[in-house]
Biopython code that builds the backbone (N, CA, C, O; Angstrom):
import numpy as np
from Bio.PDB.StructureBuilder import StructureBuilder

atoms = [
    (1, "MET", "N", (36.345, 187.539, 25.438)),
    (1, "MET", "CA", (36.012, 187.826, 24.033)),
    (1, "MET", "C", (36.944, 189.186, 24.167)),
    (1, "MET", "O", (36.686, 190.074, 24.981)),
    (2, "THR", "N", (37.921, 189.219, 23.370)),
    (2, "THR", "CA", (39.110, 190.403, 23.256)),
    (2, "THR", "C", (38.835, 191.435, 22.458)),
    (2, "THR", "O", (38.755, 190.924, 21.341)),
    (3, "THR", "N", (38.598, 192.834, 22.336)),
    (3, "THR", "CA", (38.066, 193.658, 21.131)),
    (3, "THR", "C", (39.593, 194.379, 21.279)),
    (3, "THR", "O", (40.321, 194.574, 22.252)),
    (4, "THR", "N", (39.700, 194.635, 20.039)),
    (4, "THR", "CA", (40.873, 195.762, 19.661)),
    (4, "THR", "C", (40.187, 197.156, 18.806)),
    (4, "THR", "O", (39.345, 197.355, 17.930)),
    (5, "THR", "N", (40.887, 197.749, 19.446)),
    (5, "THR", "CA", (40.390, 199.191, 18.325)),
    (5, "THR", "C", (41.426, 199.641, 17.666)),
    (5, "THR", "O", (42.426, 199.723, 18.380)),
    (6, "GLU", "N", (41.564, 199.943, 16.651)),
    (6, "GLU", "CA", (42.661, 200.505, 15.654)),
    (6, "GLU", "C", (42.571, 201.992, 15.766)),
    (6, "GLU", "O", (41.568, 202.544, 15.314)),
    (7, "ALA", "N", (43.379, 202.591, 16.242)),
    (7, "ALA", "CA", (43.539, 204.020, 16.376)),
    (7, "ALA", "C", (43.466, 204.681, 14.851)),
    (7, "ALA", "O", (44.175, 204.337, 13.905)),
    (8, "LYS", "N", (42.571, 205.581, 14.838)),
    (8, "LYS", "CA", (42.270, 206.475, 13.345)),
    (8, "LYS", "C", (43.477, 207.434, 13.714)),
    (8, "LYS", "O", (43.810, 207.931, 14.790)),
    (9, "PRO", "N", (44.074, 207.526, 12.293)),
    (9, "PRO", "CA", (45.080, 208.848, 12.194)),
    (9, "PRO", "C", (44.425, 209.873, 12.378)),
    (9, "PRO", "O", (43.248, 210.033, 12.055)),
    (10, "ALA", "N", (45.389, 210.939, 13.109)),
    (10, "ALA", "CA", (44.629, 212.062, 13.552)),
    (10, "ALA", "C", (44.351, 212.932, 12.166)),
    (10, "ALA", "O", (45.140, 212.997, 11.223)),
    (11, "ARG", "N", (42.824, 213.704, 12.262)),
    (11, "ARG", "CA", (42.811, 214.239, 10.649)),
    (11, "ARG", "C", (43.369, 215.547, 10.891)),
    (11, "ARG", "O", (43.210, 216.240, 11.896)),
    (12, "GLN", "N", (43.881, 215.745, 10.102)),
    (12, "GLN", "CA", (44.586, 217.400, 10.043)),
    (12, "GLN", "C", (43.471, 218.269, 9.848)),
    (12, "GLN", "O", (42.748, 218.017, 8.884)),
    (13, "ARG", "N", (43.145, 219.400, 10.692)),
    (13, "ARG", "CA", (42.204, 220.397, 10.515)),
    (13, "ARG", "C", (42.858, 221.523, 9.657)),
    (13, "ARG", "O", (44.031, 221.882, 9.766)),
    (14, "PRO", "N", (42.106, 221.938, 8.946)),
    (14, "PRO", "CA", (42.298, 223.426, 7.806)),
    (14, "PRO", "C", (42.698, 224.297, 8.812)),
    (14, "PRO", "O", (42.227, 224.456, 9.938)),
    (15, "ALA", "N", (44.055, 225.086, 8.002)),
    (15, "ALA", "CA", (44.386, 226.284, 8.844)),
    (15, "ALA", "C", (43.221, 227.068, 9.480)),
    (15, "ALA", "O", (42.095, 226.579, 9.387)),
    (16, "ALA", "N", (43.358, 228.000, 9.986)),
    (16, "ALA", "CA", (42.382, 229.027, 10.310)),
    (16, "ALA", "C", (42.067, 230.192, 9.359)),
    (16, "ALA", "O", (40.996, 230.753, 9.128)),
    (17, "VAL", "N", (43.328, 230.401, 8.861)),
    (17, "VAL", "CA", (43.446, 231.584, 7.918)),
    (17, "VAL", "C", (44.114, 230.969, 6.860)),
    (17, "VAL", "O", (45.063, 230.208, 7.044)),
    (18, "ILE", "N", (43.552, 231.334, 5.469)),
    (18, "ILE", "CA", (44.273, 231.003, 4.081)),
    (18, "ILE", "C", (45.054, 232.056, 3.748)),
    (18, "ILE", "O", (44.512, 233.161, 3.722)),
    (19, "LEU", "N", (46.530, 231.941, 3.415)),
    (19, "LEU", "CA", (47.132, 232.786, 2.594)),
    (19, "LEU", "C", (47.453, 232.542, 1.458)),
    (19, "LEU", "O", (47.929, 231.487, 1.036)),
    (20, "THR", "N", (47.221, 233.478, 0.893)),
    (20, "THR", "CA", (47.586, 234.058, -1.001)),
    (20, "THR", "C", (48.981, 233.788, -0.915)),
    (20, "THR", "O", (49.731, 233.825, 0.061)),
    (21, "ALA", "N", (49.224, 233.471, -2.273)),
    (21, "ALA", "CA", (50.695, 233.685, -2.694)),
    (21, "ALA", "C", (51.419, 234.752, -2.420)),
    (21, "ALA", "O", (52.583, 234.716, -2.021)),
    (22, "ASN", "N", (50.558, 236.056, -2.685)),
    (22, "ASN", "CA", (51.141, 237.199, -2.495)),
    (22, "ASN", "C", (51.413, 237.455, -0.676)),
    (22, "ASN", "O", (52.475, 237.947, -0.293)),
    (23, "ALA", "N", (50.419, 237.089, 0.220)),
    (23, "ALA", "CA", (50.560, 237.221, 1.581)),
    (23, "ALA", "C", (52.102, 236.385, 1.953)),
    (23, "ALA", "O", (53.152, 236.796, 2.446)),
    (24, "GLU", "N", (51.655, 235.013, 1.449)),
    (24, "GLU", "CA", (53.058, 234.225, 1.717)),
    (24, "GLU", "C", (54.827, 235.083, 1.107)),
    (24, "GLU", "O", (55.885, 234.971, 1.726)),
    (25, "ALA", "N", (54.682, 235.668, 0.126)),
    (25, "ALA", "CA", (55.398, 236.212, -0.378)),
    (25, "ALA", "C", (56.135, 237.214, 0.646)),
    (25, "ALA", "O", (57.316, 237.142, 0.986)),
    (26, "ARG", "N", (55.049, 238.300, 1.123)),
    (26, "ARG", "CA", (55.525, 239.241, 1.743)),
    (26, "ARG", "C", (55.902, 238.796, 3.352)),
    (26, "ARG", "O", (56.682, 239.495, 3.999)),
    (27, "ILE", "N", (55.274, 237.563, 3.942)),
    (27, "ILE", "CA", (56.000, 236.926, 5.123)),
    (27, "ILE", "C", (57.473, 236.700, 4.574)),
    (27, "ILE", "O", (58.328, 237.426, 5.081)),
    (28, "ALA", "N", (57.746, 236.103, 3.938)),
    (28, "ALA", "CA", (58.829, 235.896, 2.895)),
    (28, "ALA", "C", (59.821, 236.914, 3.622)),
    (28, "ALA", "O", (60.478, 236.710, 4.644)),
    (29, "LYS", "N", (59.761, 238.056, 2.835)),
    (29, "LYS", "CA", (60.329, 239.086, 2.779)),
    (29, "LYS", "C", (60.536, 239.713, 4.167)),
    (29, "LYS", "O", (61.678, 239.808, 4.617)),
    (30, "LEU", "N", (59.483, 240.139, 4.850)),
    (30, "LEU", "CA", (59.549, 240.369, 6.365)),
    (30, "LEU", "C", (60.440, 239.384, 6.887)),
    (30, "LEU", "O", (61.403, 239.822, 7.517)),
    (31, "MET", "N", (60.338, 238.260, 6.772)),
    (31, "MET", "CA", (61.419, 237.445, 7.718)),
    (31, "MET", "C", (62.899, 237.357, 7.235)),
    (31, "MET", "O", (63.799, 236.807, 7.869)),
    (32, "SER", "N", (63.019, 237.936, 6.103)),
    (32, "SER", "CA", (64.393, 238.103, 5.318)),
    (32, "SER", "C", (64.830, 239.315, 6.213)),
    (32, "SER", "O", (65.919, 239.246, 6.783)),
    (33, "GLU", "N", (64.175, 240.229, 6.338)),
    (33, "GLU", "CA", (64.471, 241.378, 7.020)),
    (33, "GLU", "C", (64.591, 241.681, 8.312)),
    (33, "GLU", "O", (65.164, 242.653, 8.805)),
    (34, "ALA", "N", (63.805, 240.463, 9.051)),
    (34, "ALA", "CA", (63.458, 240.887, 10.545)),
    (34, "ALA", "C", (64.708, 240.657, 11.238)),
    (34, "ALA", "O", (65.705, 240.040, 10.863)),
    (35, "PRO", "N", (64.435, 241.351, 12.463)),
    (35, "PRO", "CA", (65.242, 241.472, 13.809)),
    (35, "PRO", "C", (65.689, 240.345, 14.115)),
    (35, "PRO", "O", (64.927, 239.379, 14.125)),
    (36, "GLU", "N", (67.304, 240.193, 14.500)),
    (36, "GLU", "CA", (67.319, 238.999, 15.379)),
    (36, "GLU", "C", (66.623, 238.320, 16.599)),
    (36, "GLU", "O", (66.018, 238.892, 17.506)),
    (37, "GLY", "N", (66.808, 237.140, 16.454)),
    (37, "GLY", "CA", (65.953, 236.636, 17.464)),
    (37, "GLY", "C", (64.313, 236.596, 17.224)),
    (37, "GLY", "O", (63.550, 236.507, 18.186)),
    (38, "THR", "N", (63.871, 236.665, 15.953)),
    (38, "THR", "CA", (62.512, 236.647, 15.318)),
    (38, "THR", "C", (62.277, 235.233, 14.746)),
    (38, "THR", "O", (62.874, 234.885, 13.727)),
    (39, "ILE", "N", (61.536, 234.525, 15.297)),
    (39, "ILE", "CA", (60.947, 233.174, 15.033)),
    (39, "ILE", "C", (59.900, 233.355, 13.914)),
    (39, "ILE", "O", (59.802, 232.404, 13.138)),
    (40, "GLY", "N", (59.198, 234.293, 13.730)),
    (40, "GLY", "CA", (58.150, 234.206, 12.785)),
    (40, "GLY", "C", (57.354, 235.811, 12.833)),
    (40, "GLY", "O", (57.757, 236.870, 13.315)),
    (41, "VAL", "N", (56.164, 235.496, 12.170)),
    (41, "VAL", "CA", (55.331, 236.871, 12.090)),
    (41, "VAL", "C", (54.126, 236.274, 12.676)),
    (41, "VAL", "O", (53.894, 235.076, 12.512)),
    (42, "ARG", "N", (53.107, 237.269, 13.556)),
    (42, "ARG", "CA", (52.007, 236.836, 14.400)),
    (42, "ARG", "C", (50.928, 237.788, 14.021)),
    (42, "ARG", "O", (51.084, 239.007, 14.100)),
    (43, "LEU", "N", (49.684, 237.146, 13.552)),
    (43, "LEU", "CA", (48.374, 237.748, 13.402)),
    (43, "LEU", "C", (47.665, 238.013, 14.211)),
    (43, "LEU", "O", (47.199, 236.899, 14.451)),
    (44, "SER", "N", (47.002, 238.929, 15.119)),
    (44, "SER", "CA", (46.163, 239.103, 16.134)),
    (44, "SER", "C", (45.095, 240.163, 16.084)),
    (44, "SER", "O", (45.368, 240.919, 15.152)),
    (45, "THR", "N", (44.177, 240.470, 16.597)),
    (45, "THR", "CA", (42.683, 241.283, 16.686)),
    (45, "THR", "C", (42.584, 241.885, 18.096)),
    (45, "THR", "O", (41.878, 241.571, 19.055)),
    (46, "PRO", "N", (43.576, 242.916, 17.915)),
    (46, "PRO", "CA", (43.731, 243.242, 19.285)),
    (46, "PRO", "C", (42.202, 244.536, 18.953)),
    (46, "PRO", "O", (41.763, 245.096, 17.949)),
    (47, "ARG", "N", (41.813, 244.522, 20.530)),
    (47, "ARG", "CA", (40.592, 245.894, 20.780)),
    (47, "ARG", "C", (40.946, 247.310, 20.582)),
    (47, "ARG", "O", (41.459, 248.018, 21.450)),
    (48, "ARG", "N", (40.567, 247.772, 19.090)),
    (48, "ARG", "CA", (40.889, 249.302, 19.022)),
    (48, "ARG", "C", (40.212, 249.471, 17.529)),
    (48, "ARG", "O", (39.894, 248.630, 16.687)),
    (49, "GLY", "N", (40.135, 250.741, 17.549)),
    (49, "GLY", "CA", (38.907, 251.320, 16.173)),
    (49, "GLY", "C", (38.024, 251.613, 16.712)),
    (49, "GLY", "O", (37.663, 251.490, 17.883)),
    (50, "CYS", "N", (37.513, 252.137, 15.641)),
    (50, "CYS", "CA", (35.660, 252.063, 16.108)),
    (50, "CYS", "C", (34.487, 250.726, 16.141)),
    (50, "CYS", "O", (33.388, 250.544, 16.665)),
    (51, "SER", "N", (35.159, 250.156, 15.507)),
    (51, "SER", "CA", (34.295, 248.596, 15.486)),
    (51, "SER", "C", (34.678, 248.016, 16.630)),
    (51, "SER", "O", (33.796, 247.352, 17.175)),
    (52, "GLY", "N", (35.736, 248.060, 17.175)),
    (52, "GLY", "CA", (35.915, 246.929, 18.251)),
    (52, "GLY", "C", (37.040, 246.276, 18.285)),
    (52, "GLY", "O", (37.882, 246.202, 19.180)),
    (53, "LEU", "N", (36.978, 245.609, 16.807)),
    (53, "LEU", "CA", (38.699, 244.573, 16.767)),
    (53, "LEU", "C", (39.577, 245.175, 15.204)),
    (53, "LEU", "O", (39.115, 245.503, 14.111)),
    (54, "ALA", "N", (40.599, 245.137, 15.579)),
    (54, "ALA", "CA", (41.669, 245.575, 14.565)),
    (54, "ALA", "C", (42.820, 244.456, 14.094)),
    (54, "ALA", "O", (43.329, 243.766, 14.977)),
    (55, "TYR", "N", (43.199, 244.289, 12.810)),
    (55, "TYR", "CA", (44.121, 243.286, 12.719)),
    (55, "TYR", "C", (45.373, 243.934, 12.511)),
    (55, "TYR", "O", (45.678, 244.839, 11.734)),
    (56, "SER", "N", (46.189, 243.163, 13.534)),
    (56, "SER", "CA", (47.610, 243.827, 13.455)),
    (56, "SER", "C", (48.410, 242.561, 13.311)),
    (56, "SER", "O", (47.878, 241.470, 13.518)),
    (57, "VAL", "N", (49.771, 242.681, 12.934)),
    (57, "VAL", "CA", (50.757, 241.798, 12.009)),
    (57, "VAL", "C", (52.185, 242.523, 12.550)),
    (57, "VAL", "O", (52.649, 243.611, 12.210)),
    (58, "ASP", "N", (52.727, 241.519, 13.528)),
    (58, "ASP", "CA", (53.993, 241.910, 14.192)),
    (58, "ASP", "C", (54.946, 240.880, 13.964)),
    (58, "ASP", "O", (54.695, 239.874, 13.301)),
    (59, "TYR", "N", (56.057, 241.127, 14.515)),
    (59, "TYR", "CA", (57.079, 240.232, 14.449)),
    (59, "TYR", "C", (56.952, 239.304, 16.019)),
    (59, "TYR", "O", (56.416, 239.863, 16.976)),
    (60, "VAL", "N", (57.384, 238.156, 16.128)),
    (60, "VAL", "CA", (57.279, 237.374, 17.243)),
    (60, "VAL", "C", (58.684, 236.945, 17.450)),
    (60, "VAL", "O", (59.418, 236.843, 16.467)),
    (61, "SER", "N", (59.116, 236.690, 18.625)),
    (61, "SER", "CA", (60.466, 236.261, 19.152)),
    (61, "SER", "C", (59.993, 235.051, 19.876)),
    (61, "SER", "O", (60.823, 234.147, 19.776)),
    (62, "GLU", "N", (58.926, 234.717, 20.585)),
    (62, "GLU", "CA", (58.533, 233.150, 21.294)),
    (62, "GLU", "C", (57.346, 232.986, 20.789)),
    (62, "GLU", "O", (56.700, 233.955, 20.388)),
    (63, "GLU", "N", (56.827, 231.585, 20.726)),
    (63, "GLU", "CA", (55.678, 231.012, 20.207)),
    (63, "GLU", "C", (54.890, 230.772, 21.653)),
    (63, "GLU", "O", (55.347, 230.075, 22.560)),
    (64, "LYS", "N", (53.871, 231.339, 21.689)),
    (64, "LYS", "CA", (53.035, 231.260, 22.542)),
    (64, "LYS", "C", (52.133, 230.002, 22.806)),
    (64, "LYS", "O", (51.593, 229.802, 21.718)),
    (65, "PRO", "N", (51.772, 229.221, 23.536)),
    (65, "PRO", "CA", (50.920, 227.964, 23.737)),
    (65, "PRO", "C", (49.882, 227.688, 23.095)),
    (65, "PRO", "O", (49.672, 226.542, 22.696)),
    (66, "PHE", "N", (48.913, 228.855, 22.848)),
    (66, "PHE", "CA", (47.887, 228.588, 22.034)),
    (66, "PHE", "C", (47.882, 229.437, 20.758)),
    (66, "PHE", "O", (46.808, 229.807, 20.284)),
    (67, "ASP", "N", (48.630, 229.640, 20.395)),
    (67, "ASP", "CA", (48.911, 230.076, 19.028)),
    (67, "ASP", "C", (48.655, 229.076, 18.011)),
    (67, "ASP", "O", (48.803, 227.901, 18.347)),
    (68, "GLU", "N", (48.225, 229.392, 16.595)),
    (68, "GLU", "CA", (47.935, 228.300, 15.884)),
    (68, "GLU", "C", (49.207, 228.691, 15.283)),
    (68, "GLU", "O", (49.569, 229.853, 15.471)),
    (69, "LYS", "N", (50.135, 227.710, 14.412)),
    (69, "LYS", "CA", (51.181, 227.822, 13.713)),
    (69, "LYS", "C", (51.038, 227.356, 12.438)),
    (69, "LYS", "O", (50.531, 226.250, 12.251)),
    (70, "ILE", "N", (51.484, 228.174, 11.360)),
    (70, "ILE", "CA", (51.083, 227.829, 9.540)),
    (70, "ILE", "C", (52.958, 227.932, 9.517)),
    (70, "ILE", "O", (53.851, 228.641, 9.982)),
    (71, "GLU", "N", (52.800, 226.803, 8.710)),
    (71, "GLU", "CA", (54.297, 226.954, 8.148)),
    (71, "GLU", "C", (54.159, 227.185, 6.679)),
    (71, "GLU", "O", (53.312, 226.568, 6.034)),
    (72, "THR", "N", (55.156, 228.260, 6.001)),
    (72, "THR", "CA", (54.788, 228.943, 4.752)),
    (72, "THR", "C", (56.114, 228.577, 4.181)),
    (72, "THR", "O", (56.818, 227.993, 5.005)),
    (73, "PRO", "N", (56.671, 228.751, 2.988)),
    (73, "PRO", "CA", (57.463, 228.600, 2.551)),
    (73, "PRO", "C", (58.575, 229.441, 2.653)),
    (73, "PRO", "O", (59.697, 229.133, 2.251)),
    (74, "GLY", "N", (58.114, 231.082, 3.478)),
    (74, "GLY", "CA", (59.171, 231.946, 3.803)),
    (74, "GLY", "C", (59.372, 232.062, 5.224)),
    (74, "GLY", "O", (60.206, 232.824, 5.713)),
    (75, "GLY", "N", (58.464, 231.164, 6.018)),
    (75, "GLY", "CA", (58.782, 231.476, 7.534)),
    (75, "GLY", "C", (57.494, 231.181, 8.242)),
    (75, "GLY", "O", (56.454, 231.137, 7.585)),
    (76, "LEU", "N", (57.492, 230.958, 9.653)),
    (76, "LEU", "CA", (56.489, 230.621, 10.251)),
    (76, "LEU", "C", (55.363, 232.128, 10.344)),
    (76, "LEU", "O", (55.660, 233.316, 10.222)),
    (77, "PHE", "N", (54.088, 231.505, 10.593)),
    (77, "PHE", "CA", (52.918, 232.448, 10.576)),
    (77, "PHE", "C", (52.370, 232.184, 11.915)),
    (77, "PHE", "O", (52.173, 230.984, 12.106)),
    (78, "TYR", "N", (52.116, 232.829, 12.736)),
    (78, "TYR", "CA", (51.353, 232.406, 13.746)),
    (78, "TYR", "C", (50.065, 233.197, 13.875)),
    (78, "TYR", "O", (50.035, 234.310, 13.351)),
    (79, "ILE", "N", (49.068, 232.771, 14.477)),
    (79, "ILE", "CA", (47.791, 233.357, 14.851)),
    (79, "ILE", "C", (47.280, 233.329, 16.169)),
    (79, "ILE", "O", (46.992, 232.240, 16.665)),
    (80, "ASP", "N", (47.113, 234.489, 16.870)),
    (80, "ASP", "CA", (47.153, 234.547, 18.105)),
    (80, "ASP", "C", (45.933, 233.538, 18.596)),
    (80, "ASP", "O", (44.858, 233.410, 18.010)),
    (81, "GLY", "N", (46.307, 232.907, 19.707)),
    (81, "GLY", "CA", (45.303, 231.892, 20.153)),
    (81, "GLY", "C", (44.048, 232.625, 20.431)),
    (81, "GLY", "O", (43.084, 232.145, 19.836)),
    (82, "ALA", "N", (43.771, 233.746, 21.236)),
    (82, "ALA", "CA", (42.682, 234.094, 21.277)),
    (82, "ALA", "C", (41.624, 235.364, 20.403)),
    (82, "ALA", "O", (40.622, 236.021, 20.685)),
    (83, "SER", "N", (42.662, 235.191, 19.075)),
    (83, "SER", "CA", (41.907, 235.578, 17.909)),
    (83, "SER", "C", (41.578, 234.605, 16.682)),
    (83, "SER", "O", (41.280, 234.976, 15.547)),
    (84, "VAL", "N", (41.678, 233.432, 17.085)),
    (84, "VAL", "CA", (40.955, 232.361, 16.219)),
    (84, "VAL", "C", (40.100, 232.214, 15.825)),
    (84, "VAL", "O", (39.890, 232.026, 14.627)),
    (85, "LEU", "N", (38.981, 232.261, 17.048)),
    (85, "LEU", "CA", (37.514, 232.196, 16.511)),
    (85, "LEU", "C", (37.132, 233.584, 15.634)),
    (85, "LEU", "O", (36.201, 233.554, 14.830)),
    (86, "TYR", "N", (37.733, 234.503, 15.803)),
    (86, "TYR", "CA", (37.692, 235.897, 14.584)),
    (86, "TYR", "C", (37.832, 235.682, 13.384)),
    (86, "TYR", "O", (37.137, 236.204, 12.513)),
    (87, "LEU", "N", (38.881, 234.771, 13.163)),
    (87, "LEU", "CA", (39.215, 234.920, 12.040)),
    (87, "LEU", "C", (39.206, 233.582, 11.194)),
    (87, "LEU", "O", (39.806, 233.570, 10.119)),
    (88, "ILE", "N", (38.492, 232.370, 11.680)),
    (88, "ILE", "CA", (38.403, 231.108, 10.914)),
    (88, "ILE", "C", (37.665, 231.283, 9.585)),
    (88, "ILE", "O", (36.520, 231.730, 9.527)),
    (89, "GLY", "N", (38.307, 230.947, 8.631)),
    (89, "GLY", "CA", (37.830, 230.707, 7.205)),
    (89, "GLY", "C", (38.464, 232.012, 6.371)),
    (89, "GLY", "O", (38.308, 232.216, 5.167)),
    (90, "SER", "N", (39.145, 232.763, 7.219)),
    (90, "SER", "CA", (39.226, 234.292, 6.603)),
    (90, "SER", "C", (40.485, 234.201, 5.687)),
    (90, "SER", "O", (41.274, 233.317, 6.021)),
    (91, "THR", "N", (40.775, 234.830, 4.762)),
    (91, "THR", "CA", (42.117, 235.072, 3.654)),
    (91, "THR", "C", (42.637, 236.065, 3.985)),
    (91, "THR", "O", (42.032, 237.045, 4.419)),
    (92, "MET", "N", (43.960, 235.971, 3.820)),
    (92, "MET", "CA", (44.774, 237.098, 3.902)),
    (92, "MET", "C", (45.768, 237.172, 2.843)),
    (92, "MET", "O", (46.486, 236.251, 2.452)),
    (93, "ASP", "N", (45.725, 238.484, 2.384)),
    (93, "ASP", "CA", (46.551, 238.760, 0.965)),
    (93, "ASP", "C", (47.131, 239.864, 1.099)),
    (93, "ASP", "O", (46.667, 240.722, 1.849)),
    (94, "TRP", "N", (48.203, 240.040, 0.430)),
    (94, "TRP", "CA", (48.810, 241.314, 0.641)),
    (94, "TRP", "C", (48.525, 241.920, -0.877)),
    (94, "TRP", "O", (48.418, 241.297, -1.933)),
    (95, "VAL", "N", (48.444, 243.236, -0.649)),
    (95, "VAL", "CA", (47.832, 243.822, -2.076)),
    (95, "VAL", "C", (49.016, 245.229, -2.234)),
    (95, "VAL", "O", (49.648, 245.630, -1.257)),
    (96, "GLU", "N", (49.121, 245.701, -3.299)),
    (96, "GLU", "CA", (50.211, 246.760, -3.343)),
    (96, "GLU", "C", (49.530, 247.572, -4.586)),
    (96, "GLU", "O", (48.993, 246.886, -5.456)),
    (97, "ASP", "N", (49.521, 248.801, -4.703)),
    (97, "ASP", "CA", (48.974, 249.497, -5.823)),
    (97, "ASP", "C", (50.050, 250.985, -5.845)),
    (97, "ASP", "O", (51.176, 251.029, -5.349)),
    (98, "ASP", "N", (49.372, 252.077, -6.527)),
    (98, "ASP", "CA", (50.405, 253.022, -6.764)),
    (98, "ASP", "C", (50.415, 253.659, -5.729)),
    (98, "ASP", "O", (51.472, 254.275, -5.595)),
    (99, "PHE", "N", (49.376, 253.859, -4.541)),
    (99, "PHE", "CA", (49.329, 254.612, -3.209)),
    (99, "PHE", "C", (49.375, 253.973, -1.968)),
    (99, "PHE", "O", (49.831, 254.497, -0.952)),
    (100, "THR", "N", (48.862, 252.735, -2.044)),
    (100, "THR", "CA", (48.703, 252.049, -0.569)),
    (100, "THR", "C", (49.722, 250.338, -1.134)),
    (100, "THR", "O", (49.938, 249.841, -2.240)),
    (101, "ALA", "N", (50.011, 250.023, -0.036)),
    (101, "ALA", "CA", (50.192, 248.644, 0.155)),
    (101, "ALA", "C", (50.303, 248.044, 1.543)),
    (101, "ALA", "O", (51.060, 248.516, 2.391)),
    (102, "GLY", "N", (49.404, 246.821, 1.784)),
    (102, "GLY", "CA", (48.914, 246.159, 2.829)),
    (102, "GLY", "C", (48.323, 245.009, 2.656)),
    (102, "GLY", "O", (47.901, 244.564, 1.589)),
    (103, "PHE", "N", (48.276, 244.396, 3.938)),
    (103, "PHE", "CA", (47.586, 243.196, 4.488)),
    (103, "PHE", "C", (46.105, 243.340, 3.927)),
    (103, "PHE", "O", (45.564, 244.421, 4.165)),
    (104, "VAL", "N", (45.537, 242.602, 3.372)),
    (104, "VAL", "CA", (44.104, 242.640, 3.171)),
    (104, "VAL", "C", (43.250, 241.629, 4.005)),
    (104, "VAL", "O", (43.875, 240.582, 4.174)),
    (105, "PHE", "N", (42.284, 241.630, 4.449)),
    (105, "PHE", "CA", (41.584, 240.608, 4.772)),
    (105, "PHE", "C", (40.268, 240.041, 4.415)),
    (105, "PHE", "O", (39.404, 240.884, 4.658)),
    (106, "ALA", "N", (39.828, 239.082, 3.993)),
    (106, "ALA", "CA", (38.000, 238.747, 3.785)),
    (106, "ALA", "C", (37.894, 238.058, 4.809)),
    (106, "ALA", "O", (38.519, 237.002, 4.906)),
    (107, "ASN", "N", (37.206, 238.440, 5.638)),
    (107, "ASN", "CA", (36.671, 237.717, 6.780)),
    (107, "ASN", "C", (35.006, 237.591, 6.731)),
    (107, "ASN", "O", (34.195, 238.517, 6.750)),
    (108, "PRO", "N", (34.759, 236.206, 6.664)),
    (108, "PRO", "CA", (33.543, 235.735, 6.735)),
    (108, "PRO", "C", (32.722, 236.112, 8.260)),
    (108, "PRO", "O", (31.498, 236.192, 8.366)),
    (109, "ASN", "N", (33.634, 236.300, 9.296)),
    (109, "ASN", "CA", (32.829, 236.249, 10.748)),
    (109, "ASN", "C", (32.709, 238.235, 10.880)),
    (109, "ASN", "O", (32.055, 238.898, 11.684)),
    (110, "ALA", "N", (33.344, 238.559, 10.091)),
    (110, "ALA", "CA", (32.797, 240.256, 10.226)),
    (110, "ALA", "C", (31.651, 240.448, 9.903)),
    (110, "ALA", "O", (31.288, 240.020, 8.807)),
    (111, "LYS", "N", (30.842, 241.057, 10.639)),
    (111, "LYS", "CA", (29.460, 241.579, 10.550)),
    (111, "LYS", "C", (29.622, 243.215, 9.885)),
    (111, "LYS", "O", (28.766, 243.689, 9.138)),
    (112, "GLY", "N", (30.633, 243.816, 10.226)),
    (112, "GLY", "CA", (30.625, 245.364, 9.891)),
    (112, "GLY", "C", (31.824, 245.604, 10.233)),
    (112, "GLY", "O", (32.472, 244.886, 10.995)),
    (113, "SER", "N", (32.410, 247.095, 9.464)),
    (113, "SER", "CA", (33.643, 247.649, 9.649)),
    (113, "SER", "C", (33.552, 249.098, 10.038)),
    (113, "SER", "O", (32.391, 249.507, 10.057)),
    (114, "CYS", "N", (34.379, 249.889, 10.322)),
    (114, "CYS", "CA", (34.066, 251.322, 10.417)),
    (114, "CYS", "C", (34.653, 252.081, 8.774)),
    (114, "CYS", "O", (35.574, 251.662, 8.073)),
    (115, "GLY", "N", (34.084, 252.850, 8.612)),
    (115, "GLY", "CA", (34.542, 253.502, 7.355)),
    (115, "GLY", "C", (35.754, 253.491, 6.826)),
    (115, "GLY", "O", (36.029, 253.279, 5.645)),
    (116, "CYS", "N", (36.666, 253.778, 7.926)),
    (116, "CYS", "CA", (37.975, 253.854, 7.233)),
    (116, "CYS", "C", (38.762, 252.683, 6.865)),
    (116, "CYS", "O", (39.805, 252.616, 6.214)),
    (117, "GLY", "N", (37.785, 251.425, 7.621)),
    (117, "GLY", "CA", (38.623, 250.092, 6.759)),
    (117, "GLY", "C", (39.532, 249.957, 7.888)),
    (117, "GLY", "O", (40.325, 249.051, 7.630)),
    (118, "GLU", "N", (39.766, 250.498, 9.090)),
    (118, "GLU", "CA", (40.805, 250.293, 9.868)),
    (118, "GLU", "C", (40.458, 248.886, 11.634)),
    (118, "GLU", "O", (41.221, 248.467, 12.505)),
    (119, "SER", "N", (39.093, 248.677, 11.373)),
    (119, "SER", "CA", (38.418, 248.152, 12.281)),
    (119, "SER", "C", (37.286, 247.011, 11.832)),
    (119, "SER", "O", (36.679, 246.992, 10.761)),
    (120, "PHE", "N", (37.196, 246.318, 12.638)),
    (120, "PHE", "CA", (35.863, 245.074, 12.214)),
    (120, "PHE", "C", (35.198, 245.063, 13.318)),
    (120, "PHE", "O", (35.715, 245.579, 14.309)),
    (121, "THR", "N", (33.606, 244.339, 13.422)),
    (121, "THR", "CA", (32.864, 243.629, 14.725)),
    (121, "THR", "C", (32.559, 242.504, 13.997)),
    (121, "THR", "O", (32.632, 242.334, 12.780)),
    (122, "VAL", "N", (32.188, 241.707, 14.922)),
    (122, "VAL", "CA", (31.825, 240.053, 14.907)),
    (122, "VAL", "C", (30.635, 239.878, 15.541)),
    (122, "VAL", "O", (30.158, 238.749, 15.657)),
]
sb = StructureBuilder()
sb.init_structure("model")
sb.init_model(0)
sb.init_chain("A")
sb.init_seg("    ")
for serial, (resi, resn, name, xyz) in enumerate(atoms, 1):
    if name == "N":
        sb.init_residue(resn, " ", resi, " ")
    sb.init_atom(name, np.array(xyz, "f"), 0.0, 1.0, " ", f" {name:<3s}", serial, name[0])
structure = sb.get_structure()
């Protein structure tokens, strides 16, 4: 008796971070002004600040093996492989007002943040 099993198509998992339309537009602007050799923008969570982890967005010149890659209309957005677990389910937005402009994160994994808002803890 021969049994055959059909391979199920791979289920695409949701992105670790959801980008708002404003965040995607800002990534597009950054990419339009990026230094030569830039392939995208990377979000990471380096250890720093009062609470332990901070959000950092930087230009990327090479893809790392464990980075999560999100294709946006304006360019590639990477999430540092070591930071993904801290960011799953987060939303990244770009907010501008009369006095400040910057990326803002709604992170369900953050258990607290410092008073200045520069860092968070999980």
